[in-house]
N, C-alpha and C positions, 0 to 999 in steps of 0.2 A: 221220553227224550232222554237220552244218556247226558250225563253233565258236562262228558270229555268230550263228547262230539255234536259239532254243530248241525241242524236237521232243518231241513227247507220245504215245506210244503207249497206246490204249485198251483196258481188257479187253472180248475179244471172245469170244462163245460159238460154237462150229460150226466145222466143216474148213474151209469155204469161206472164211470169213474172216481165219483162220490164215492158209490160202495165199496169199492175195491180200496179206498183210503181210509176210512172209517177205524177198520180193525189196526193198520199199521201205527194212526196216529195214538189210538189206547195202548197199545205196546208202548210207545218209544215216551209218549209224554209222560205218562205215568212215573217214568223213571226220574222227573224232574225232582231238585233237591230240595227246594221253596215249596211247600204246599201253595201258596200264595201264586207264584209264578207258574208254576204245574196249572193252576185254574186259571189265569189270564191267558195260558198258551192254548189248553182248550178251548176257550172261548172265540179267540184269533180264528184259530181252526177253522171254527164251524163259521165265522163270520166270512172267511174267505169264498164259501159255496155261493155266497149272496151278492147283489151287487145292487147299485141304485141308478134310477133311469129316469131322464130328463128328454121329455121330446118336445122339443120348440121349434119356434118360428120367431125371424126377425125381419126388421126393416129398417134401412137407416143410408145416411148418405156419405159415401165413401169420400176418397181426401179426390178426388178427381169431381165431385159435388154431383154424383151421378147415382140413383138411386138404386138398392143393392137387398133384395131381398133372399131369404135361406130358410128351409127347412131342415130339421135334422134330429137325431139320436144321440146323447153324449151317455156313455155308461161309467160309472166310477167306481171301483171298489178296491179293496184289499188284495194284490195278486199273490201275494208270497210272503210269509215270515219267517224269520231264522229265529230261534232262541239259544244262547250258548249260558248257561248260568244266569245273569241279570245283563247281558249284553243283546243288544234286539239288533235286525237287519229287517225291515218292512219295506216291500216295493206293493207303491200304488201306482195302479192304471188308471190311463183315462184315455177313452176311445170315442174319437166324436165322428160320427158317419151324415154327411149331409150334402146337399144338391141347393142351387139358387138360379138367379136371374141378374143379370145387370142391365139395368136400363140405360142407351146411349142416344142423346137428342143429336138427331142428324138433319133436322129440320126445325122450322117452325114449330109445325105440325106435326112433326113425325119422330117416332122413338124406335129403335132396332132392339130389340131383346136378345142378350147373348146369354145363352145357356152354360152353366159352369160344368154340369157333368155331375157323375157322384165323387164325391172327394173326399177322405178320409186322413184326420190328424190324430196321430197317436203318442201319449204323451206317459212317461215312466218316472214317478220320484221312487228316488231309492233313500231311505232315513236309516241312519246308524245312530245309535245311543245306548248309553245304559241307564236301567232302572234308577240306578243309584243316582245318578246327575237330573234327574227330575224333581221339581217341586210338588209335591203331592197335594199340599194343599190347593195349588192351582190350575189342576186337572180341572176340565170342565168339558160338559156337551153344549152345543149351541145349534142352531140353524142358520144356514147362509147360503148365497149363492156360490158354485166354485168357481175357482180365480178363471177360469174361460169363459165366466159370463161377466168377468167383473165390469166390463166396458160397458158404459151406459147406449147401447145400441136396441134397445126397445124389444127385448126378449119378452115370448109368451110362453107358457110352460103349460101342458096338460094336467100333469100330476101335482103342481103346486102354482097358485096365481105369481107368486113372488121367483117361482123358482129356485127354491130353498132346500138344502139338504141336510141330512145330519151328520155332525160331525162331533171328533173329541178331540179337544184342544190339550198337547203338553207342553208344558213349559221349565226350559233348563236354564236356570239362572246366568249360568258361566257359557250361556252357548255352546253346550256340550252334544250338541246333535248337528250331525253330518248330512247336508241336504245334497243331492244330486239330480238333474233333470236331463233326459231323455226325449228331445222330440225328433218323431220318425225316423229312429235311428242314431241320431246326431246326438252327443250332449253338449250342453250349453250351458248348463250351469253347476258348480261346483262350489258348496262355501260352508260354514257352520250358522248355525242358527239359533235364537232362544227361544222360539216358538213354531211349532207345526201344526197340521189338525190332518189327523184319519178320518175317511169317510166310512161311514157307518149306515147300515141300510135302512133302521128306522132309529129314531128317536128313542125305543124304548131297548134298541142295542147299545145306542150312544149312551144312555143313563147306566146301563150295567157295566161298560168300557169302564166309566167315569169310578165305577167302585173297584173294581178289577185293577185296573191301573194304581190306583192310590194304596190299594193294600200291597200290591206285587212290589211298587215303590217303598214304601215306609220297610217293609220282610227284607227288600235287600239292604237298604240301609241299616237296619239292625243288625244284617248279618256280614258286615262290611269287614 
């Protein structure tokens, strides 16, 4: 990656797309001026080809006190990463594909089921920050539910009993991270924050990410 040009690598599906992009990555990422940043860039590029999956079901009482039941699949991944020197732009994509039914009481012993059909929620988080703004000592890996599962609505997941995914937490004490959220094509949030979490495909990836982000953050701070 040439230091004078921002490079963005997009989330692709399919072996052909992945194989086509690997030689290009090697050529451009090798030009990164700071070795620790180049190593981080290579790691994030490989992580883009992977994603986390939660196959879930849930049942709860909605605001009208009617029972709602859903089944779906949540995909969570780093969709694209751009690095220019120590400046980072990362897009995280969350795709939720689900369907369900709502029970309507129409009598003492009668219930009508309303089928929702196939539904989709697409959310993209864009994060902009400098590696120099991160507190290297507070970069950590952890396991937790995605934000989409934060409400207590009786989620059950096939892949993990607690519906947990792996993450790496990045902290900027001076709120130096800009977060933008777009839901189904409409931007509904833009703010500066002190903490973000990037999804990792596995706990092993999250552990590796902690080491690489810490090294890159410290190297950038030393080269200011």
